[in-house]
TORVOKOL-137384 format. One record per residue: residue in three letters; x, y, z of N, C-alpha, C, CB in turn. Coordinates in pm, whole numbers, plus 50000, padded with zeros to 5 digits. Last residue first. Glycine has a CB too. Example, Ala and Ser with C-alpha at 12.3 -4.5 7.8 and 13.67 -1.06 7.14 Angstrom:
! residues 2
ser512854977550708513674989450714512905000350787514084994050572
ala513194943150780512304955050780513204967050780511314955350905
//
This chain:
! residues 502
unk273395630801939272515620201891271235619301975273245606701894
unk275315648502021274025654101977273025643801930274245663701867
unk277915627301921277505640001987276215645201931278585650801971
unk277055592701915277455604601841277035617201917276835604501700
unk277735566302027277065577202099277485590402036277425576902253
unk279045551101834277835545701899277035556901964278215535002005
unk281185567301766280255563201661278925558401722280875552201573
unk282485570602008282025582501938281045579001826283215590101882
unk283105543902081282195551702162281635563502083282905556702288
unk284675523001973283635529301891282675537801967282885519001819
unk285095494302191285575505902117284445511302033286785502302029
unk285185480002523284595481302391285235493402323283035482702399
unk285725457502785286275468502707285625468302569287825467502697
unk283585449403057284105446302924284595459002856283035439302838
unk282965434203374283315446303296283945442303162284285455403376
unk280405414303459281765412903405282085425303324281905399903317
unk278175427303552278765416803635280185413503591277905404203631
unk279195459203422278135449603454278795438803541277465443303321
unk280165485803247280225480503381278985472303411280375491703483
unk282155489102969280785487203014280865480203149279925478902911
unk284625512402889284305500302962282845500102997285155499003087
unk286085523202575285365525402700285075512202765284065533202676
unk287995539802317287615528202397286935532002528288835519702427
unk288805550002056287805556102145287175545302229286715563802064
unk290335538601871290965540502001290035547702099292255548501984
unk288675537801652289295525501694289985526301829290255521201593
unk289385571401576288585559201547289335546601580288185558901400
unk290345590801852290775585201724289935572901697292315581801724
unk290695602602109289725607502011290165603801871289535622802024
unk291045577202350291665586102255290625590302151292885579302188
unk291045565902685290255570102569291105579502482288925577102615
unk293045539702817292705553902810291975556802681293965562702820
unk291735507302908292535516002824292105530602831292475511302683
unk291855486703176291055497703125291925506903038290395505603241
unk291485455703236292625463703192292035475103111293665455203108
unk289695442203509289665449203380290975456703358288465459003373
unk290345420303687288965425003664288845432203529288515434503779
unk292965414003710292015403103722290575407203698292125397103856
unk293765445903833294265432803786293245421803812295605429303858
unk292085473103719292235464503836292625450803785290915464003922
unk292185507303609292415493003582292605485603716293675491103489
unk291945534703643290935526203702291115511203675289605530303653
unk294485556503738294175546103639293135536603704295485538203594
unk295275572403945294875579203821294535569603711295955588403775
unk295825560004189296865560104085296525568603964297125546204040
unk293685563104371295025560704420296105563504315295145546604468
unk291395566504216291755576804317293195575304363290805575904438
unk291525542704073291635555304001292045566504100290275558603931
unk291075525004280292375524604209292585537404127292465512004115
unk288445532304348289545534404444290895534104374289505523804555
unk287055524804116287015538704159288195541604255285645541904227
unk287585497104116287985505604001288055520204043286995504103883
unk286485488804361287915486504334288385495304219288185471604302
unk283785496104325284555502304430286075500604404284165496304566
unk283165478604112283065493304094283895500504199281585498004100
unk283485453304231284315457404118284325472504099283825450703991
unk281475454304433282895452304466283795457004354283165437504495
unk279165458104276279545467804379281005466604411278715465904505
unk279205434804118279275448004053279715458504154277895451803990
unk278925415304321280105415404234280295429304169279985404504123
unk276445421404425277595422204512278875423004428277645410104609
unk274925416204197274955429704251276135431404344273645432904325
unk275285388704171275795397804068275895412004117274925397303944
unk273895377704382275345378004390275965387304282275905363804377
unk271035399904391271655386904402273175388504403271205377704287
unk267905417004419269345416804436269875402604451269735425104557
unk265305425904328265835412704299267355412004308265415408504164
unk263835448604388264705449004269265305435404235265825459104291
unk260515449804468261705442104499262635442204377261345427604539
unk258535463904332259125469604452260435462804488258155468704567
unk258865464803970258445458504097259165464704215258715443404094
unk258225495003775259095484103818258585477803947260515489203836
unk256835517603706256475505003640257305493303680256565506603497
unk259435539903777258035538403736257835525003663257595550103644
unk261895525104000261495533803890260055530703848262465532203770
unk261705520004354261595514604218261245525404114260545503604214
unk264075525904587262895532104528262755527304385262975547504534
unk265095504104837265335508404699264025514204645265835496504610
unk266135506205171265025506405077265455511504941263895514905131
unk269045486505271268035497105283266985496305174268705510705279
unk272055478205084270975475805178269975487205179271525473705317
unk274195483804929273055477504863271885475004956273475464604801
unk276785501804893275665502304987274415496904920275425516805038
unk279085507604751278915494304808277785493104905280145490204875
unk279425530604616279585531504760279415518104829278605541404817
unk278905521704364280225527504388280475529504535280365540704314
unk276225513404389277285503304369278675509404398277235497904223
unk274735536504418274745526504527275935516804513273415518604527
unk275335548604164275705555004291275755544704404274715566204326
unk274525538903916275825534603966276125539204107276885539503875
unk272085551103854272115536903891273425533003958271885528303768
unk271695576903762272025575003902272185560603946270995581303984
unk269375569003511270185579603572270425576703720269505593403555
unk269075533103460268635547003456269655556403521267275548303527
unk269565505503259270175512903370269855527903362271705510903372
unk266345495003163267695497903121268305507403224267735504002977
unk263865471303247264555483703282265985483803225264585485503435
unk262305448403207262655457003092263415469803123261435460503022
unk261925430403401260775439003371261095449103260260325446503498
unk264455419603429263405411403369262195419503327262975400703467
unk265585441303564266055437903430265015429503356267395430403436
unk264305439603806264055451403722264525449003577264775463703780
unk265305415403899263865417103880263545428903791263175418904013
unk268215420503905267575410203823266095412403796267755397003888
unk269485454503879269135442303951268215433303872268495445804082
unk271655464103606270455466603686270145453603761269225471303596
unk274515477503440273925467803531272645473003593274905464003639
unk275875496303286274775489303225274015479703319275285481703109
unk277615525303250277105516203351275855509603298276835523503485
unk280375531603059278935531503053278445521103153278425528402908
unk283305553003068282535541003104281075543003067282665537903255
unk286655563603001285215564702975284495551803012284955568202827
unk289405584103085288815570903085287275572303081289265562803211
unk292285601602997290825602203006290305588002995290215611302894
unk295375614903119294555604303063293085606403091295005591003117
unk296495648703047296205637603138295295627203072295575642803267
unk296435669302859297525659702856297235647202940298785666402905
unk293335677002683294265678402795295335667502791293505677902927
unk291565671402491292625680602456293655682302567292035693902422
unk289495655802583290625649002520291775658402488290175642202395
unk287535673402665288305666402768289545659802712287435656102837
unk286545680702409287175690602495288055684002600286125699202561
unk285575655302313286575663002238287305673202325285915670102121
unk283675648202526284915641002508285935648402422284635627702446
unk281235660902534282325666802612283675660202584282015665702760
unk279535645702383279655660102353280855666202419278395667502396
unk279515620602501280285622502377280445637202341279615615302262
unk277755623702712279175622502741279995625702616279515608402793
unk274985632602744275785634502625277275634602659275385647402553
unk271805621502850273225623202877274025624102748273745611702963
unk268765637102882269585629302791271055632002818269235632602644
unk267075632803195267585641403086268465632503000268385654003142
unk265595612703321265525626403371266015636303267266335627803500
unk265585589603167264585590903273264485604903327264895581503384
unk267545586502980266365593802938265325595503048265755586802823
unk269875572502999269805585103077268545592903043271055594003050
unk270745541403006269565548802966269425561303052268305540102976
unk273285534603101272875530402968271645537702916272605515802968
unk274975562703261274185550303261273635547403121273005551203364
unk278305575203219276925576303263276265562703251276155587003180
unk281515592003249280545583003187279155585203242280955568703207
unk285005595003319283735601103285282795590903221283955613003191
unk287795603703487286975592203458285565597303436287035581503571
unk290815621103429289365622003443288755608403405288785633503353
unk293835635103555293125623603501291615624603530293705610503559
unk294015671103500294155659403587293475647503519293535662003728
unk294335702103465294715691003378295035679003468295935694703286
unk292035727003518292835716703585293095705003492292135711903712
unk292325752803264291685746103376292595735803434290395739703333
unk292695748002912292815756303031292075749203143292235770703006
unk292385736102666293375730502757293685740002872294645727202683
unk290245744502526291465752202505292585747902599291195766902523
unk288275728102623288655726702483289965733802454287565732102393
unk287925738402879288535725402863289025723202721287565714602902
unk286725763102810287935762702893288665749402874287585764803043
unk284465754802669285495762902601286795762302676285045777402586
unk283045741302866283455734102744284525741502669282275731802653
unk282605761703062283535750703087283975743202961282905741003183
unk282655795202945281905782902956282875771202974281005780802832
unk284915814903151284265811603023283415799303048285315809202908
unk285805818903408286155828903307285515826403172287635829403290
unk284905817903734284645810903607284805820903494283205804403605
unk285825835403922285815821303956285535812503834284795818704065
unk286075858203726286905855903846286945840803878286345863903969
unk284235862303532285575867703510286475866603632285505882003468
unk281855848903556282005861203636283385867603625281725858203779
unk279375830803431280725835103394280945848603457280915835703237
unk277455812503674277625823703582279105826103551276995836303640
unk275135785903739276465791903752276655802403645277575781203742
unk271645796203749272725787403706274075793603744272645784803554
unk268255795603868269565802103853270615791703819269955809803983
unk265185791103691266145786603790267505793303761266265771003789
unk263535797903487263865808303584264745803603697262615814103640
unk263465790403157263845784603286264285795903378264985774003271
unk261705785002910261915797302988262205793203130260665806902981
unk261555757902860262425766302776262735779202848261775769202638
unk261655737403158260975745603060261965754302983259935754403128
unk262965705003183263165719003223262505728003119264695722403238
unk260505678903187261625685803125261735700103179261465685902972
unk259775653803422259425666803367260635673803309258785675503473
unk260225630503548260655631203407260305644503343260015620003328
unk260375645003863260495632503789261035634403648259165625803783
unk259945679303842259495667003909259665655203817258035668103953
unk262265706503880261475697503796261105684803871262225693903670
unk261905728204173262695719604084261785711103996263635710704166
unk260225760004170260295746204216261165738204121258885739904228
unk261975791104192261165781804116261295767704173261565782103967
unk261945809904501262655802104401261705793404320263725793504467
unk260495820704701260605828604579261335821404468261295841504608
unk260835802604906259495803904848259515811904718258555810604948
unk263505807404975263145794904908261785796104840263135783205008
unk263185832605101264065831104982263675818504905265575830405025
unk261535825705311261045835205212261885834405082261085849705270
unk263275809005452262045803405397261465812605290261025801205508
unk265215826505538265575816805435264355810405373266485806205491
unk263845860205555264145847105612264545837405501262935841505692
unk265415891205462264405880705442264835867805510264175878105291
unk267635906905479266735907105593265625896605580266115921005608
unk268845905605236269485898205345268585897905470270845904605379
unk267155922705096267195908705061267825900205173267965906804931
unk267745947305218266395941905227266375926805195265465949505132
unk270465949605141270115949005281268725943005301270185963005343
unk270185952104864270865940304918270525938705065272385941404900
unk266855963704775268265965804810268865952804864268405977304915
unk264325952804722265065960404620266545961604652264475974104605
unk261855926704730262895934504798263725941304691263795925504891
unk260125906604641259575919104694260585927104773258395916104781
unk260555882504519260905883404661260325896204723262435883104680
unk259945887504255259095878004329259355879104481259375863304279
unk262035905504201260635909804189259715900604268260205910304041
unk264245888604231264065899904323262645905104319265045911204289
unk263815871604010263755866004146263535877404249265085858104179
unk264325889403807262965883903818262765877803956262715873203708
unk267025893603858266085904803868264645900003880266225914103748
unk268095868603798268075873103936267125884803958269465876903979
unk267865868203520267175858103598267025862903743267925844503592
unk269555890503466268155890403426267335880303505268045887503278
unk272055882403568271385894003627269905894103589272055907103581
unk272585861103393272425858603535271715870103605273775856203599
unk272845874503150271765865003168271515862403316272085851903097
unk275165889603208273915896503172272725887203192273975901503025
unk277085870003254276715879103362275375885803334277795889703383
unk275845839303108276695851203105276265860203221276595858802965
unk275415807403264274895820303221276035830503204273855825503323
unk275015773803204276005784003240275495797203183277465780503184
unk273005758703110273325757103250274465766403295273695742603278
unk270575773502895271915768902918272185768203069272945778102847
unk268125784202838268155772302922269535766302936267225762002866
unk268435805902673268115808802812268225796402900266715814502823
unk271195807302451269925801502488269675803402637269895786702452
unk273735816902402272615826002378271275820402421272545829402232
unk276245805202402275615808702531274415817902513276635815402621
unk277645794902203277435809402195276765814602321276585813002073
unk277515768502248278785775002282278695790002269279895769902194
unk274545757902409275225762702290276515769702331274315772202208
unk274425730902626273605740502551274335744902425273255752802639
unk275545716002827276445722102731275735733002651277015711402636
unk273245708802967274305716103035275225723102936275115706703123
unk271695695102792271105706802853272165715402923270025702702952
unk273335673702742273135683502633272565696302690272165677802522
unk275315666103034274105665602953274095676202845272905667203040
unk277205653503217277585659503088276385659602994278775651903024
unk276985638903439276905653403456277185660703330277845657903561
unk277395611603484276105616403437275935631503459274985608903506
unk280185617203669279125607503649277825614103606278905599403775
unk283475620203683282335628103635281245618603592282735637503519
unk286155623703888285215613803833283905621003807285015601403931
unk289515634603889288095638303885287275626903822287895651703805
unk292525642204073291745633803983290295638603990291855618604021
unk293555661504239294485655204144293795645404049295575648004220
unk292855694104377292505680104354293405674704242290975678604317
unk293975719004397293245714204514292775699704498292055723204540
unk295075728704164295985723704267295295717904388296865734504310
unk292505751904096293705745104051294595741304169294485753903952
unk290305766604159290365752904214291675745704176289155744604165
unk290315790504029290485790904174290645777104235289295797804238
unk289695785903765291115788403800291355788203950291565802003743
unk287415760303682287675772403761289165774103791286885771703893
unk287025735803553287165748003472287625760103551285875751103405
unk286705716903750287735714703648288025727403570287295703803553
unk284485728003878285795728203945286915725803849285845717804056
unk282525723003684282805736703723284185737603790281695741903818
unk282555694803681282925702303561283295716803597281765702003457
unk281625689903941282975685503902283445693303780283005670103872
unk279045699703915279975706504005281425702603977279625703304151
unk278015680803744278125694603694279065702503784276725701403688
unk278035659203918278905659003800279075672803741278345649503694
unk276025667104090277395665904142278405665404030277525653604229
unk273845664403925274255677803964275645678004023273285683604064
unk275185634103841274095643303809274545657503835272825640003890
unk277715628404085276785622803988275645632703964276235609204037
unk281245631504153279855635204172279025630004059279715650304183
unk284445636804302283535628704222282105632404255283785613704247
unk287875644504326286505649304338285615640604251286395664404297
unk290585631404502289695629404386288345635604415289525614404353
unk293845637704601292415640904626291665639204495292235655604682
unk296645634604704295875625104620294395627104650296315610104647
unk297785651304884298315652104746297635642204653299815649504746
unk296775645605130296305657905066296835659904924296685669705150
unk295745615105230296845621305156296355633705086297455611405054
unk294545606905563294415609205420295625616005362293195617405392
unk294375603905836295055593405761294975595105613294515580305796
unk293335626005950292425614705939293065603105861291115619205871
unk295305644405922294985640506058294035628406062294355652306133
unk295215650205652296295641505702296005636605843297635649005698
unk293155668905620292855654605594293945645305640292615652305448
unk293605696405652293225688205766293205673305743291925692205812
unk294275711205426294905714605552294665704305662294415728005598
unk292775700105218294225701505203294905703605339294555713205108
unk290175702705321290765689505303292295690605295290195682705176
unk289905730305307289865724005437290495710205428288415723205489
unk289935732605028291015738705104291075732605245290815754005112
unk287525720204977288755713904927289975719804997288885715704775
unk285825739105092285875725505148287145718105102284605717505106
unk286305760704922286655761805064286745748005130285615770505138
unk285205749504690286625752804694287105754304838286905765804614
unk282535748404772283285735904741284775738104740282855730204606
unk281955775404792281905767004913282705754104889280425763604951
unk282005782204526283095787104610283125779604744282935802204635
unk279585770604458280795765004402282025769704478280915768804255
unk277855787304600277925772804635279155766304578276675765404584
unk278275811404464278685810104604278785795404647277685817404695
unk277725821004208278665809804222279095807004365279895812404140
unk277415857004264276975843904218278015833504243276635844204072
unk279675883604158278655877804247278115865204184277505887904276
unk282625904204156281815893404106280745889304208282695881404070
unk284715920004243283805925504143282865915204085284585931804033
unk286295912104448286555905604320285705911604209286305890604329
unk285225925904663286575929704614286915923504480287635925504715
unk281775934704636282775924204642284145929104592282305912204559
unk279915954404597280485953304730281605943104739279405949704827
unk279225949904325279865962604365280555961404502278815973904370
unk277935925404336279195926504263279965939104303278945926404113
unk275615932204474276565923004537277935923704469276025908704532
unk274445949004283274795954204413275795945304486273545955804496
unk273985930704072274925941804053275375947804187274285952703965
unk273985896104138273305909004151274335920304141272515909904286
unk273145862204143274085872304091273365885604085274645868203949
unk272725833704323272165847004303273255857004263271445851704430
unk273525807904384273735812804248273215826704221273115803504154
unk273035800004652274295796504586274565804904462274275781904547
unk270545807804718271615810504815272995808504752271455801304938
unk269065797504506269325812004510270395815504613268035819604542
unk270625765704513269605774604457269995789204463268305772804529
unk272805761004802272025756304687271095767304636271225743704723
unk275945756104970274755764104939274125760004806275115778904935
unk276805722605072277145735905020275865743004984278085735004897
unk278345694305223277145702505203277575716605161276275702905334
unk280265666405127280215680905149278825686605127281185687905057
unk282225639405242280975643705176280665657905221279765634105209
unk285065620205195284565632705250283305636505173285645644105242
unk286765590805264285625596705191285145609105267284455586305174
unk289805576605215289095585305307288005592005224290055595905377
unk290325541605127290255556005097289635563505215289415558604967
unk290165513005136291425520105140291405534605095292365513005059
unk287825500305159288635496605044289885505105033287825497804917
unk286455512305360287115499705394287955494405277286075489305435
unk285215533805228286425536105306287175523405341286085543405432
unk282995518305114284045524105030285305527505110283515536604962
unk281525510505351282065501005258283185506505171280985495805173
unk280225527805526281615524105557282275515505447281655516505689
unk278375554905372278505540805404279965537505436277995532005287
unk277705579605289278515578805409278585564405461277955588005517
unk276065576205070277335583005049278265581805170277095597705016
unk273875562405206274615556505095275985562805081273835558004964
unk272865579305400273465566705442274295560405330272365556905488
unk273695614105352272925602105320273645589705367272655601205171
unk274295643005347274065635005469273225622805443273405643505575
unk274515660005141275605650505155275365640805270276905657905177
unk271545666404947272295667105071273445656705069271365664605192
unk269125685104742270015674104779270785676604906270955671304669
unk268935712604501268375703304601269445693404640267115695804545
unk270155728104308269235734904398268585725404500268145741804318
unk271555716204114272265726604187271365733604288272845736604091
unk270875681104129270985693504053271845703404132269585699504024
unk271335659804292270185668204323270185681104245270145671204470
unk274405646804452273435648404343272285657404385272905634804297
unk277395659804611276125652704606275275656104483275345655704729
unk280565651004580279715662704556278325657204525280275671904438
unk283065636504778281785634504710280975647404703280985623804782
unk286355630704754285425641104798284165640404716286055655104787
unk288655608204863287575609804764286545619404821286925596004728
unk292115602804896290925609704948289905611304834291295623705010
unk294425576404972293795585804879292475590904934293575579204742
unk296125576405294295215570205196294715580805095294005563405269
unk298285577805488298195586405368297355579905256299605589705315
unk299175565805719298645557405612298585565105480297245552105649
unk299885581805931300915579305830300425570705715302095572605894
unk297835581306105297945593206020298985591505914298285605306103
unk296445548106097297345558306148297355570106053298765552706166
unk294265535605979294615531806115295565541906180295245518006116
unk291525545805775292945546405810293165542405956293505560505784
unk289005547705690289405534405734290885534105774289145524305624
unk286775574805744288135569905715288365555905771289185579505774
unk284765600105657284685585805685286035579805647283505579005606
unk283455631705737284655624005702284455609505748285945630305768
unk281385658405622281525645705695282755638305646280265636905677
unk280885694005665281225682005588281355670205681282515684005508
unk278985724505639279635713905718279925702205625278725709505840
unk277215748805624278525746405561279355737205647279275759605537
unk274705757205715274845743505663276215740305605273805741105557
unk272275776705789273565773705853273925759305820273515776006010
unk269835774405680270795782205604272195780605664270375797105601
unk268495740805697268875753405758269785761105664269575751105893
unk266595711605761267085721405666267395734405737266065723805554
unk265085691405877266565690705887267205699905784267065676205866
unk262445691905826262845695205962264355695805980262255685206058
unk262225682405564262115697005588262525701005728260695701705563
unk264415658805445263455661005553263405676205582263845652805683
unk264855662905088265345660205223264245663405323266625668405254
unk263515669104859264495658304850265055654504988265625662404756
unk260165677404785261285678604878262215666604865260785680005023
unk257855677604637259125676804563260355677404656259195688304462
unk255745676604823255605670104692256915668404617254655678004607
unk256425691205062256445676605057256425670304917255295671405133
unk258785717705025257385713305026257325698404996256535721304922
unk261325728005011261015719405126259555714605129261335726705254
unk264205738104843262775735704829262345725104929262415731504684
unk266685747505093266255743404958264735741504961266985730204912
unk269535750705292268225755705261267865753105114268145770405291
unk271405720205347271325734305310269915738105266272315737505199
unk270835699805637271035701205493270845716005458270035692105412
unk272505702305955271355704105869271765703805723270635717205902
unk274975676306025274505690106027273195691105952275555699705965
unk274855645106196274875652806071274435667306100273945646205963
unk276825638506486275515640106421275675648306294274485647006517
unk279335638506592278645625806584277285626506519278505620206720
unk281355655706698281125654306553280475640606528282465655706471
unk281675678706952281115665806915280795665606767279865662606999
unk284655694507028283385695806957282905682006918283535704906831
unk286265700707324286085690607220284705692307159286275676307278
unk287785733107388287275720107429287125710807309285945721607501
unk286885760407172287595755007286286985741407322287535764707407
unk287215768506822286445765206942287375759507049285325755006910
unk287305793806560287865782706637287045780106760289315785406675
unk284865801106310285515804806436286135792406502284485811406531
unk285605797105957284795794806078285565798606203284345780106087
unk286165820905701286775811905796285835809905916288155817405843
unk283565822805448284535828705540285035818205639283905840505616
unk282605821505105282705815305239283835821205319282905800205227
unk281345852104954282195840204952282345834505094283585843504892
unk277885860505022279315864005021280125851305007279725871805152
unk275185855405066275655860104938277035866804946274665869604880
unk275305862405412274515856905300275005863505171272965859305321
unk276575876605602277405867505523276605860305415278075857305614
unk274705890305747275515898105656276425889405570276335907905733
unk272805861205780272875875505808273705882805704273455877905947
unk275035833305706273745839405747273965854105772273155832505875
unk276765810105662276515820905563275185827705588276545815405420
unk278955801005920277545800705875277265812505782276585801105998
unk282295795805791281375802205884279925801105832281775817005904
unk283435762905699283285777105673282285782605774282825779905524
unk283445737505790284575741405705284525756105666284605732805580
unk282525718606073282405731706001283665734305919282175743506103
unk281345685906053282515694006081282425707306006283805686406041
unk279305665306055279005679406085280215687606124278015680106195
unk280935635906178279795642406113279735657206151278475635206152
unk283115610006127282995623406188281935631006110284375631206187
unk284195577006185283275586206118283135599006198281905579506097
unk286345550906116286125562406204285265572606125287505568806253
unk285745517106073285805530106006285515540806112284775530905886
unk287165484306084286555495906148286735508506065287135498006286
unk287885457606073287145463705964286405476206016286145453405900
unk289145451106306289855448206182289175454106060289995433406164
unk286015446106460287485447406475288205442906347288005439006598
unk283325459806263283905449406341285415451806356283625435706278
unk281825493406282282375481606215283025472006313283375485906110
unk282725527006379281725516806344282445505006279280625522606249
unk283375552906606283915541806529282835531606504285095535406601
unk283005588806604282665575406652283365565406560281105573106655
unk284545619606712283625612206628283305598706690284205610306488
unk285405651206817285225637406859284175630806773284835636607008
unk287915676406762286605670406738286585656306787286245670906591
unk289505706906841289485692306854288055687406835290045687606993
unk290455733606614290075727906742290105712906740288725732606782
unk291295741706366290585751506449290145746306585289385756406376
unk292695720006245293275733406250292595743006346293255739306117
unk292215691806469292335697706337292705712406352291035696106257
unk292615663206657292845677606655293025682006512294085681406740
unk290235638506738291285643206647291395658206658290985639006500
unk288945609406867289205623406898290435627906817289445625507052
unk288995583706766287755591006756287935605906788286725584906850
unk292185581106591291235577806697289975586106680291865580106837
unk294895568606430293655576106407292645571706511293105573906260
unk298145569606580296885562606553295735572206526296545553606669
unk300635588306394299975584706520298675577506489299715597406608
unk303055602406253302415589506235301885585006371303405579006173
unk302375637406197303095626906266302325613606253303305630606415
unk301965652605881301375647906005302235636906066299935642905981
unk303475681105741303425666705748302855662605883304825660705725
unk301735710105623302535703605726302365688505725302165709205863
unk301915719205289301055713705391301895706905495300035704005332
unk303025749305149303385735905194302475731405305304845735505240
unk301185765904902301635765905041301925751505081300575772405136
unk300095765004652301545766504658302085766004801301955779604593
unk297395764504688298035752204643299545753004653297645749204501
unk296785790904750296765781004855297515768404815295355777704892
unk296925803104497297815807104604297925795904708297335820104669
unk294965789104356296295790304298297315794204404296305800604184
unk292565791204503293315778604504294725779904453292595768404424
unk291005811304678291985813504572292965801904572292725827004592
unk289155815404879288765807804761289725810404648287345811304719
unk290495829905073289805817805112289425809304992288595821105190
unk293685842305045292355842804989291655829605014292395846004839
unk295325845105363295245839005231293835840805176295625823805237
unk297545854305600296305858905536296305853605393296185874705538
unk298755831305842298925838005714297575842805664299585828705610
unk300295825806153299065827706080299325836005954298005834506168
unk302715800106219302335814306206301085815506122303485822406142
unk303485773806216302465777706311302055792206305302915774606446
unk305125765306022305755769006149304765773906253306795779706125
unk303495761305803304125749505862304785752705997305175743805766
unk300815784905879301805778705793302485767405867302835789005744
unk297345787805934298675786005987299585780105882298655777206111
unk295195812805794295605798905804297015798305859295525791805667
unk292415833405759293705831705827293995816905837293715838405968
unk291055846505448290975839005574292355838305635290395824805552
unk289255870205251290485864105295290205856505425291595874705315
unk287565890005144287475876205098288785869005127287145875504948
unk286345911405399287415907805309287255893205270288795910305373
unk283345929805429284115917905463285205915705357283195905505475
unk282815963005528282885953405417283775941705459283445960305287
//
């Protein structure tokens, strides 16, 4: 039986046995201070030396490192176990190419990534830093990719663009287990686990990645005491999970939650509906039992003997486009396991349990393209915490699409927050192929990056000369928010305008 522990060096270089996914213990360990040395393409981290590349013009350079292992490959006997410590290596590991994306639905009609670049061996992350020395101690932004909880990849040109790091942050993008590899809860797996829990493996991967950041990011010029988690759509749901998990406490100091607060996610506080995005253990076992029937395996050993393609083929296909999630949803969800997640996140946050850190939360003006966003549903719970809460609505769309009647759809802010306006834009249904980018788009991208970076640096998204962003209060007249367009504007009356459940 594998132990859910890893070995880490303390400040004196001695190896300590620590729970790999137990943030409360790890957060209390002193992180060694990094010497102030130049950040170069070759960097020594805890398990070995890696070599990356440098991009950009002199004075505007970003060091990039691709495919860094933060946990052991979750294959064979490690499938459906919490992430384990990766093996150290000798010599210099090349970190110049992306790792494979995690195993997921790969058929051409609904595939979100290139099927040739998918593998079960996928627990790797990417680092993009504009730091010049290890003493820069820049704020760190850890991106949790979109794609729900069963598709997507951190290996995108947008998320790994040099533009955001050039604004004074270190950006980390993380791949983690998806779908059944991430969320399969099973009585046999619970019995073999020291924690008595199963499921939530992809979420535990994220905790392992945050632990890697705590121990290694200073070598890239980052500040392990100023870590912001941020994600959009499914990535926003991952942010909510981390805010609620006791295992993640102390591993991040800010959170940005983008379009991850849907009515479908909150479902009912009684958790009795099958389409809730958080399952009780009983519901998780029921969904997983139907998956086992489709897979044609009975024992844990038989299930681990299946290929990753067979696992994926037994998973329900993700919804396509505007297709609504069926009432009888056989996709797996995070589960309340009495270890990594002790209750529904809305209850945990409502009771002021979980990570009490500044939160920036919002969505796009029209979230009806994929699901209805309900930021207002979560604001009462998020408001119960002591830390400041900031709310936004992203309203900007490129000129040609605006003329054609488009209201900012789900995910619209992602390109702007990374400052990556180049490349091919996929037009929403009925929109012209050319979005009509102009100077307003550059302004919105620059302003959004400055607001996001200032939030990561200070916990306040205000930027002098752009917007004085007031904290949200659950009081009429003080429920203020910012609309993000060519000129950001402060407005009030969010709860009246966007009534919960409206």
